[in-house]
C-alpha positions in Angstrom: 6.2 29.4 33.6 6.5 32.4 35.8 9.4 34.8 35.2 9.3 37.1 38.3 12.7 36.7 40.0 12.2 35.8 43.7 14.2 37.3 46.5 15.2 35.5 49.7 14.5 36.8 53.2 17.5 39.1 53.0 16.6 40.5 49.6 19.0 38.5 47.6 18.1 37.2 44.1 19.0 33.8 42.8 21.5 34.5 40.0 24.0 31.6 40.1 23.5 27.9 40.1 26.4 25.6 40.8 25.8 22.0 39.8 27.9 19.1 41.1 27.7 16.4 38.5 29.6 13.8 40.5 30.7 13.3 44.1 33.8 11.5 42.9 37.3 12.9 42.4 40.7 11.6 41.3 42.5 13.9 43.7 42.6 13.6 47.5 43.4 17.2 48.3 44.1 17.6 52.0 41.7 20.5 52.5 38.8 18.8 50.6 38.9 15.0 50.3 41.7 13.7 52.6 42.6 10.1 52.1 41.9 9.2 55.7 38.2 10.0 55.1 37.8 9.3 51.4 39.8 6.1 51.3 39.4 2.9 49.2 36.3 1.9 51.2 34.5 5.2 51.0 31.0 4.7 49.6 30.2 7.2 46.8 26.8 7.7 45.4 25.3 4.8 43.4 24.5 5.7 39.8 20.7 5.5 40.3 20.8 8.3 42.9 22.7 10.7 40.6 20.7 13.1 38.5 20.8 12.3 34.8 21.4 14.9 32.2 17.7 15.4 31.3 16.9 16.0 35.0 19.7 18.5 35.4 18.5 20.3 32.3 15.0 20.6 33.7 16.2 22.0 36.9 18.4 24.5 35.0 15.4 25.6 32.9 13.3 26.1 36.0 16.1 28.0 37.7 16.5 30.3 34.7 12.8 31.1 34.9 13.5 32.4 38.4 16.4 34.6 37.5 19.5 32.3 37.2 21.9 33.5 34.5 25.1 31.8 35.5 25.6 28.1 35.6 28.7 26.4 36.8 29.5 22.7 36.6 31.5 21.3 39.5 32.1 18.1 41.4 34.0 16.3 42.9 35.9 16.4 39.6 33.3 17.1 36.9 35.3 15.6 34.0 35.0 12.2 35.6 31.4 12.3 34.6 31.1 10.5 31.2 29.9 12.5 28.1 30.0 15.7 30.0 30.2 17.6 26.7 26.7 16.3 26.0 25.4 18.0 29.1 27.2 21.1 28.3 25.5 21.2 24.9 22.1 20.7 26.5 22.6 23.5 29.0 24.2 25.9 26.4 20.9 25.6 24.5 18.8 26.8 27.5 17.6 30.3 26.7 18.7 32.6 29.4 21.9 30.9 30.4 24.4 33.7 29.8 27.5 32.2 31.4 28.2 28.5 31.4 31.4 27.6 33.1 33.3 24.6 34.6 35.5 24.2 37.6 38.1 21.4 37.3 41.4 20.2 38.6 42.4 20.0 34.9 43.8 16.5 35.2 41.5 15.3 32.3 41.1 18.7 30.5 43.7 18.8 27.8 42.2 16.2 25.5 38.7 17.4 26.1 38.9 21.1 26.0 38.1 21.4 22.3 35.0 19.3 22.6 33.7 21.2 25.6 34.2 24.5 23.8 32.4 23.2 20.7 29.5 22.0 22.9 29.0 25.6 24.2 31.1 25.9 27.3 32.2 29.5 27.9 35.0 29.4 30.4 36.9 27.2 32.9 38.2 27.7 36.3 41.2 25.5 37.2 42.3 24.5 40.7 46.1 24.8 41.2 47.6 25.1 44.7 51.3 25.5 43.9 53.7 25.6 41.0 56.4 23.3 42.5 55.6 19.6 42.3 56.7 18.9 45.9 54.0 21.2 47.4 51.4 20.5 44.7 51.7 16.7 45.1 51.6 16.9 48.8 48.3 18.8 48.6 46.6 16.7 45.9 48.0 13.6 47.6 48.0 11.4 44.5 51.3 12.4 43.0 49.8 14.4 40.1 52.3 16.7 38.5 51.9 20.5 37.9 53.0 20.2 34.3 49.8 18.4 33.3 47.6 21.0 35.0 49.5 23.7 33.0 48.9 21.6 29.8 45.2 21.7 30.7 45.3 25.5 31.1 47.1 25.9 27.7 44.5 23.6 26.0 41.6 25.6 27.5 43.1 28.8 26.2 43.7 27.3 22.8 40.1 26.1 22.6 38.8 29.6 23.5 37.7 28.7 27.0 39.2 31.9 28.4 40.2 34.0 30.1 41.0 31.2 32.4 40.8 31.7 36.2 43.0 29.8 38.5 41.8 29.0 42.0 44.4 28.5 44.8 43.5 27.5 48.3 46.1 28.9 50.7 46.7 27.0 53.9 49.2 28.1 56.6 52.2 25.9 56.8 51.3 24.2 53.6 51.6 26.5 50.6 51.7 30.2 51.5 55.0 30.4 49.8 53.2 29.6 46.5 51.5 33.0 46.5 54.3 35.0 44.9 55.3 32.2 42.5 51.8 31.9 41.1 51.3 35.6 40.9 54.6 35.9 39.0 53.9 33.0 36.7 50.5 34.4 35.5 51.5 38.1 35.5 51.4 39.5 31.9 48.8 36.9 30.8 45.0 37.0 30.7 44.8 34.3 33.4 43.7 35.6 36.8 44.8 33.8 39.9 42.3 33.9 42.8 43.7 33.2 46.2 41.1 31.5 48.5 41.2 31.5 52.3 41.2 28.0 53.7 37.5 27.4 54.7 35.7 25.4 57.2 33.5 23.5 54.7 32.4 20.1 56.1 34.4 18.4 58.8 36.8 16.1 57.0 39.6 18.6 56.5 40.5 19.3 60.1 40.0 23.0 59.7 41.5 25.4 62.3 41.4 29.2 62.2 45.2 29.2 62.8 45.6 27.6 59.3 43.9 30.5 57.6 46.1 33.0 55.7 44.0 36.1 55.7 43.3 37.7 52.3 44.7 41.0 53.5 48.1 39.3 54.2 48.1 37.8 50.7 47.3 41.1 49.0 50.0 42.8 51.1 52.6 40.2 50.0 51.8 40.6 46.3 51.5 44.4 46.6 55.0 44.6 48.2 56.5 42.9 45.2 54.2 44.3 42.4 52.1 47.3 43.5 48.4 46.7 43.3 45.2 48.8 43.1 41.6 47.7 43.8 39.2 47.0 41.0 35.4 47.6 41.3 33.2 44.5 41.3 31.7 43.7 37.9 28.3 42.5 39.3 26.4 42.0 42.6 27.5 38.8 44.4 31.0 38.7 42.8 32.9 36.5 45.4 36.5 37.7 44.6 37.8 41.0 45.5 39.9 42.1 42.5 43.2 43.9 42.3 45.1 44.9 39.2 48.9 45.5 38.9 49.6 49.2 38.6 52.1 48.5 35.8 49.4 46.9 33.7 50.5 43.3 34.3 47.0 41.9 34.8 45.1 41.2 38.0 44.7 38.9 40.9 41.7 38.1 43.1 41.1 37.1 46.7 38.2 35.2 48.2 37.9 35.9 51.9 34.9 34.2 53.3 36.6 33.7 56.7 38.0 37.1 57.4 35.9 39.4 55.2 32.5 37.6 54.7 30.4 38.6 51.7 27.1 36.8 52.6 25.1 40.0 52.1 25.5 39.7 48.4 25.4 36.0 48.0 23.3 35.0 45.0 24.3 31.3 44.7 22.5 28.1 45.0 24.2 24.7 44.8 22.8 21.5 43.4 24.4 18.2 44.6 24.9 15.3 42.3 22.0 13.5 43.9 19.6 16.5 43.5 19.8 18.2 46.9 19.6 22.0 46.6 21.8 23.8 49.1 21.4 27.5 49.7 24.7 28.0 51.4 28.2 26.5 51.0 28.2 25.8 54.7 24.7 24.4 54.8 23.8 21.6 57.3 21.3 20.1 54.9 19.7 20.4 51.5 16.3 20.3 49.9 15.3 17.2 47.9 14.7 18.6 44.4 15.3 15.2 42.8 12.2 13.9 44.5 10.2 16.7 42.9 11.6 16.0 39.5 11.0 12.2 39.8 7.5 12.6 41.2 6.0 13.6 37.8 6.0 17.3 38.6 5.4 19.7 35.8 7.9 22.5 34.9 5.6 24.9 36.7 5.6 22.7 39.8 9.4 22.4 39.7 9.8 26.2 39.4 7.4 26.7 42.3 9.4 24.3 44.5 12.6 26.1 43.7 10.9 29.5 44.4 9.6 28.2 47.8 13.1 27.1 48.8 14.8 30.4 47.8 12.2 32.7 49.3 12.7 31.0 52.6 16.4 31.4 52.6 18.2 33.4 55.3 21.7 31.9 55.2 24.7 34.0 56.2 27.0 31.5 57.8 30.3 33.4 57.3 28.9 36.6 58.9 27.7 34.6 61.9 30.8 32.2 62.2 31.4 31.4 65.8 33.0 28.4 67.6 29.5 27.0 67.9 28.5 27.3 64.3 31.9 25.9 63.1 31.1 22.8 65.1 27.7 22.3 63.6 27.4 19.5 61.0 27.9 20.7 57.5 27.9 19.1 54.1 31.4 18.3 52.6 32.7 20.6 49.9 33.5 17.6 47.7 29.7 16.9 47.7 28.4 20.2 46.5 31.5 21.8 44.9 33.3 25.0 46.1 
């Protein structure tokens, strides 16, 4: 198989592959899978349409041959997928995967953290939008308590799946008060909180620009309480801008795709549970990789198909965001992960 790393039309390599292993989730977060859209009658993907573990492994191997080094498992909620530790073991054995991670709401993590670590998972990123139950339960909309998420974080750390990163989506009028509470809770630990601007992914979350709390406002609020200084990016395409506490209390991050787009360094491809490859979080459509895999294609054929998709890529939605592009049809975040 060829090893030359392809570049897209803007000179960006493919370095990160995010894999949604299921479109299902046990939360109904208001900014992602609101109940009024994803209710009892919502039709999720039938099992036959979802990639099996062997198919995912083949796509990962082909992607690694093209330069991918970081693989992240997402959903929906990935821990809903049965025997996920078996998939982790398969991907951990792929030569060239240097960073194998999982993004989860942690609702099912505590009893499974040890098995995931033993299978070869490196790290976890955990979604937590507030520390008070009233706000957190209003946002997850299923009455799930904060304490069980914190149990998942503790279990992940005990299993060696750290340092843990915590992702917090900040929405005006909903949880901006959580910024300082979360910063204080994780100060002095190895856990990094990353505050994410509320994004216009898909159309089910009723996104409005007025609901966005700019990253600069978040940083200013934390800095006023605990002085911060910027930290240089560790690698090209790092999505979070990092800041450390001047007193040595650790660091925070902000992800600002609305107010400070970072498309120019985007190295990420996203694979949906049914095998569609999306080259942008805000894509209007994907490329059917499952059809290639199930057509009897060789590994070389598969790598060539992925190469063709990537080298034709010119996505930079966040840099071009206008009223017109916001209104264009886009895939839902719950379908391809964040």
